[in-house]
C-alpha positions, 0 to 999 in steps of 0.5 A: 933159318932158311938154308938156301938163301936164294929162296927168300920169303916176301914177309916174315912175322915181326916181333909183335906178330905183324907181317914184316917186309924189307920196306918195314925194316928200320932205315939203314941210317938208323942211329937210335936202336930202340928195342922194337927196331932191334927185335924187327932186325932179329926177326928178319934174320930168323925168318930169312928175310935178310942174312946176317951179313946183309944186316951187318953191312946194311946197319953197320953193326959188328957180329958181336953186337947183333949176336948180343941182340939175338941172345937177348931176344932168346933169353928174355924176349923184347924186354931183354933188348932194353939198353937199361935192362941188359945187365939185369937180365944177364945177371938173372940168366947167369943165376938160372944157369947156376941152378 
């Protein structure tokens, strides 16, 4: 992540390898968070397009919710962001940590 938030990129690489700008991000009124939208927001923060504080305010998310998206992306990629798969991937990750 960029340390000096005064300098921001105009675009970052999105989760599917495409350029991602502020205009490409999900609407602040988004109610249905599919894995692609979550991944775009995570990519925007990781690339320095938005700060975590801006994301929390813009999308009315809690820090814990956003952090869970980041962890899921780090552990399992976009597929880890599927709501129906969160428990499965969490169990697999915890099993790997034990061995």
